[in-house]
C-alpha positions in Angstrom: 19.7 15.0 -3.2 19.7 11.4 -4.3 22.2 10.6 -1.7 20.1 12.5 0.9 16.6 10.6 -0.1 19.0 7.3 0.1 19.7 7.9 3.5 16.3 9.4 4.5 14.6 6.9 7.3 11.8 6.4 5.2 8.2 4.8 6.0 5.8 3.2 4.0 2.1 3.4 4.8 0.7 1.9 1.4 2.4 -1.3 -0.3 0.6 -4.1 -1.6 2.8 -7.1 -0.8 1.5 -9.0 -4.0 2.1 -5.6 -6.1 6.0 -6.2 -5.1 6.2 -9.5 -7.1 9.2 -8.7 -9.6 9.1 -10.7 -13.0 12.3 -12.4 -12.1 10.9 -13.5 -8.8 7.6 -14.8 -10.5 9.2 -17.0 -12.8 11.2 -18.6 -9.8 8.5 -19.3 -8.4 6.0 -20.7 -11.4 9.3 -22.8 -12.3 9.0 -24.0 -8.7 5.7 -24.9 -8.5 5.2 -26.2 -12.3 3.1 -23.1 -13.4 3.0 -22.0 -17.3 3.2 -18.2 -17.3 2.0 -16.5 -20.6 5.4 -14.8 -21.1 8.5 -16.4 -22.8 10.9 -14.4 -20.8 11.4 -11.9 -17.6 11.3 -8.7 -20.3 8.0 -9.8 -22.0 6.7 -9.8 -18.5 8.3 -6.4 -18.0 6.8 -5.5 -21.4 3.3 -6.2 -19.9 3.7 -3.6 -17.3 1.9 -1.0 -19.0 -1.6 0.3 -18.3 -4.1 2.6 -19.6 -6.3 2.2 -16.3 -6.6 0.5 -12.6 -8.4 -2.0 -14.2 -5.7 -3.1 -16.8 -3.4 -3.4 -14.0 -5.5 -5.2 -11.9 -6.1 -8.0 -14.5 -2.1 -8.6 -14.9 -1.6 -8.2 -10.9 -4.2 -11.4 -10.3 -2.5 -13.2 -12.9 1.0 -12.5 -11.6 0.2 -13.8 -8.2 -1.1 -16.9 -9.3 2.2 -18.7 -9.0 1.5 -17.7 -5.3 0.9 -21.6 -3.7 2.4 -22.0 -0.6 4.1 -20.8 2.4 7.4 -20.8 1.1 6.0 -18.4 -1.5 4.7 -16.0 0.7 8.0 -15.4 2.7 10.2 -15.4 -0.5 7.6 -12.6 -1.6 7.8 -10.5 1.1 11.2 -11.3 2.2 12.2 -10.0 -1.5 10.6 -6.8 -0.9 11.8 -6.4 2.6 15.4 -6.9 1.7 15.0 -4.5 -1.3 13.3 -1.9 0.6 15.6 -1.8 3.1 18.2 -1.3 0.6 16.7 1.7 -0.3 16.7 3.3 3.1 13.1 2.5 4.3 12.5 1.9 8.5 8.8 0.8 8.1 6.3 -0.6 5.9 2.7 -0.9 6.4 1.8 -3.9 4.6 -1.9 -4.3 2.8 -2.4 -8.3 1.7 -5.2 -9.4 0.0 -6.7 -13.0 1.4 -9.7 -12.9 -0.7 -7.5 -13.2 -4.1 -5.8 -16.1 -2.5 -8.6 -17.8 -0.7 -10.7 -17.5 -4.4 -7.7 -19.4 -5.8 -7.7 -22.6 -3.1 -5.4 -20.9 -1.2 -6.0 -21.2 2.7 -5.8 -18.4 4.7 -3.3 -19.9 7.2 -0.9 -20.5 4.3 -0.9 -16.9 3.4 -0.6 -15.6 7.1 2.1 -18.5 7.6 4.4 -17.2 4.7 3.7 -13.2 5.5 4.2 -13.6 9.7 7.3 -15.8 8.9 8.7 -13.1 6.7 7.6 -10.1 9.2 9.3 -11.5 12.0 12.5 -12.5 10.4 12.6 -9.1 8.9 12.2 -7.5 12.1 14.7 -9.5 13.9 17.5 -9.2 11.3 16.9 -6.1 8.8 16.2 -3.5 11.6 13.0 -3.1 9.7 9.7 -2.8 11.3 6.4 -4.3 9.7 2.6 -3.2 10.4 -0.3 -5.7 9.1 -2.9 -4.8 7.0 -5.6 -7.0 5.9 -7.5 -5.8 2.9 -11.1 -6.7 1.4 -11.6 -6.3 -2.6 -14.1 -4.0 -3.2 -15.3 -5.4 -6.2 -16.1 -8.7 -4.6 -19.8 -8.9 -2.4 -19.5 -7.3 1.4 -20.8 -10.3 2.7 -17.5 -12.5 1.4 -15.6 -10.2 3.4 -17.4 -10.6 6.3 -16.8 -14.4 6.2 -13.4 -13.7 5.7 -12.8 -11.1 8.3 -14.5 -13.7 10.6 -12.0 -16.6 9.3 -9.3 -14.5 10.5 -10.0 -14.8 14.1 -7.0 -16.9 14.8 -5.2 -13.3 14.0 -7.1 -10.6 14.8 -4.6 -9.9 17.4 -1.9 -9.6 15.1 -3.2 -7.5 12.1 -2.9 -3.5 12.8 -5.8 -2.6 10.6 -8.2 -3.8 7.9 -8.2 -2.1 4.7 -10.3 -1.5 1.6 -8.8 -2.0 -2.1 -9.0 -3.0 -5.7 -11.3 -1.9 -7.9 -12.5 1.8 -7.0 -15.2 2.6 -9.9 -19.0 1.6 -9.1 -17.9 0.1 -5.5 -18.3 2.7 -3.2 -17.5 2.8 0.4 -20.8 2.5 1.6 -21.0 -1.2 0.5 -18.7 -2.2 2.9 -20.4 -0.4 6.4 -21.2 -3.6 8.0 -17.7 -4.9 7.6 -16.0 -1.8 9.0 -18.6 -1.9 11.8 -17.4 -5.5 12.7 -14.2 -4.7 12.7 -14.6 -1.7 14.5 -16.1 -3.8 17.5 -13.4 -6.2 17.3 -11.2 -3.1 18.2 -9.5 -3.3 14.9 -8.1 0.3 13.0 -9.9 1.3 9.8 -8.0 2.3 6.6 -9.6 2.4 3.0 -8.6 3.3 -0.5 -10.6 6.1 -1.6 -10.5 9.3 -4.3 -8.1 7.7 -6.8 -10.1 7.3 -9.3 -13.3 7.3 -7.2 -15.1 10.9 -6.7 -14.4 13.0 -3.6 -17.8 11.5 -2.1 -15.8 8.3 -2.2 -13.4 10.0 0.6 -16.3 11.3 2.5 -18.5 8.0 2.7 -14.9 6.0 4.4 -14.4 9.1 6.8 -18.2 9.0 7.7 -19.7 5.6 7.1 -16.4 3.3 7.4 -14.6 5.5 9.9 -11.2 5.5 8.8 -8.2 6.7 10.4 -6.5 6.9 7.0 -6.9 7.6 3.3 -5.0 5.6 1.0 -4.7 7.9 -2.5 -7.2 10.8 -1.7 -5.8 12.8 -4.2 -9.3 13.6 -5.6 -9.8 15.4 -2.1 -9.1 18.2 -4.1 -12.4 18.4 -6.2 -14.3 19.6 -2.6 -13.2 22.8 -0.8 -15.5 21.4 2.1 -13.7 18.0 2.2 -10.1 19.7 1.8 -10.9 21.8 4.9 -12.1 19.2 6.8 -9.0 16.8 5.9 -6.9 19.4 6.8 -8.9 20.7 9.8 -8.4 16.8 11.4 -5.2 15.9 10.1 -5.8 13.0 8.3 -3.3 11.2 6.6 -3.3 10.7 2.8 -0.9 7.9 1.4 -0.2 9.1 -2.0 1.3 7.1 -4.3 3.1 9.0 -7.0 4.6 6.7 -9.8 1.4 4.6 -9.5 -0.9 7.5 -10.0 1.1 8.1 -13.5 1.1 4.2 -14.4 -2.7 4.1 -13.8 -3.2 7.4 -15.8 -4.4 9.5 -12.8 -2.4 12.0 -13.9 -0.5 12.1 -17.4 2.6 13.3 -16.0 4.3 13.5 -12.5 4.7 17.3 -13.0 1.1 17.6 -13.4 0.2 15.6 -9.9 -1.7 17.1 -7.2 1.0 16.5 -4.3 2.4 20.1 -4.5 -1.0 22.1 -4.2 -1.8 19.2 -1.4 1.2 20.1 0.7 -0.1 24.1 0.0 -3.4 23.4 1.3 -1.8 22.4 4.3 -2.7 18.7 4.3 -0.9 15.7 6.1 0.4 13.9 2.8 2.7 10.8 2.5 4.6 9.2 0.0 4.1 5.5 -0.8 5.1 2.9 -3.5 1.7 1.1 -3.8 2.9 -2.1 -6.2 6.3 -1.3 -6.7 6.9 -4.1 -9.3 4.5 -3.1 -11.6 4.5 0.7 -11.0 8.1 2.0 -11.9 9.9 1.4 -8.3 9.7 1.4 -4.9 10.4 4.7 -2.3 13.3 5.8 -3.5 12.2 6.2 -7.0 8.8 7.7 -6.0 11.2 10.3 -4.0 13.5 11.0 -6.5 11.0 11.3 -9.3 9.2 14.2 -7.0 12.7 15.6 -6.4 12.9 16.0 -10.0 9.5 16.9 -11.0 8.4 19.4 -8.4 11.9 20.5 -7.2 11.3 20.1 -3.7 14.0 20.8 -0.9 15.4 18.4 1.9 13.0 20.1 4.3 9.9 19.2 2.2 11.0 15.5 2.1 11.7 15.8 6.3 8.3 16.8 6.7 6.6 13.7 4.3 8.4 11.4 6.1 7.9 13.0 9.6 3.9 12.5 8.8 4.4 8.8 7.7 6.2 8.2 10.9 3.5 9.7 13.4 1.0 7.6 11.5 2.9 4.5 11.4 1.2 1.3 12.9 3.9 0.7 15.2 5.3 0.8 18.8 5.5 4.2 20.9 8.9 3.1 21.1 9.8 2.2 17.6 8.3 5.4 16.8 10.5 7.2 19.0 13.3 5.4 17.4 12.3 6.4 13.9 11.7 10.6 14.7 15.4 10.5 16.2 16.5 8.9 13.2 15.2 11.7 11.4 16.5 14.2 13.2 19.7 12.9 12.9 19.9 12.7 9.4 
């Protein structure tokens, strides 16, 4: 099964590039940029990657990204993950990135975009990997700020596949960002949003009705509403579920108690992603093998989940056909 999963042409729809920052790279970038870290060693940093909730993780996440200062840093961050993911059999990645987290540190948008776009181009040319770009807004920051950043990103609108909504979900309902998403729609941008991770099923409802999203990131708490489950099934709305992330952040205590099998049983269109792999116990291969062990799934289940992801990936029709053919051949 491990060999099957390694070679499966995996597609990741929910990846935060800042959350792929491994401690080794964090130390290398800190040294390059003359930044003092609060850890004495790589191991000490790894030991700090234990969280009791989403906020505990976010505190460390924002502290870690402080080492990202120059275009080269963002390029190195992205390429480091792209190579690692490709080595695990990943063929496509839809990558979230958080401009506000960098702008508020004084890092200009063109520095961030320059580094990420250079890495995307190189990965697509040399790694047989396709990359989708999702500009995400921090829901615990003011909606007005998100709107300003969206306008500031005008030179990059044509290069974006979607806009998203992430960060601390508690007390930050999707409705708060109605105007931002309305503007994105006017610009012809696809919308996605994190909902139903720590927040209630109602947040998923809001994301669908008010933000008009095409994808629900996480969505595991949809099971609290039979009506919502029926709607998600009817519309075949994709849920980008992140199993090891949910365990790390105590959404569930143990992977064996995860609602993934039930979501599948309900006929929902689920996919598997790693979320923030450096912090949550590994990338796509680790998430797939953990699910195989916890749920005893056979190859057919993983094929279906992969097909779901290929169908929903932000990529060209030609690349989608190619990925479906590879899945068929595997």
